[in-house]
N, C-alpha and C positions, 0 to 999 in steps of 0.2 A: 483541571488541566493544567499543564506545565507551559512554561514559556515556550519549551520546544515544540509543543503541539500547536501553541498559538502561532509561532513562526511558520510550521508547517501548514497550518490551516490559511493563513495570509498568501503564502506562496500558491498554495492551490488554488485558491480564488482567485488569484491574478492570472492564472493559467487558463488554457482551454477547459480543464477539468473544472473551472469553477462556474460553468454556464448553468442555468435554471436546470437543464433538463439532466446534466451529470449530478448536480447536488442532490437532486430526487431521486435518482438512480443510487447514489451512496447512502441515503438516507433510509431507503427500503431494503438494502443489503445486509442481511445479518452479519453479526461480528464474526460468527464462526464460519461463514463464507468467505470473508474479507481474510480471515487468518490462513485459512486452508489455502486461498490462492497465493498468499505472501509466501506461505511456506512450499508449496509447489514452485514458484518464481525462483526462490531461493537455491532448491534443490536443482533445478533446471540449469540455473546459472552455474553452479558449481561443477555440473558434469560438463557443460559447453566449455568452461574455462579450464577445466581439468583440475581445479584445486581438490576435489574429493571431499573436503570437510563440511560437515552437516551441522556443526556446533551452533549455537547461537540463533536458531530459529525463533 
């Protein structure tokens, strides 16, 4: 892990997503599913905001 990952994890744990239930959900979610969700979210954001760019996913 990088320091950026450590910083993100610290922020995540300090938020409501850092609860035990949310942590267990993240642990059992396959990386491929998380990546697909991030891709869909990125594409949707670009459509809604009108950016039209889909690079850097």
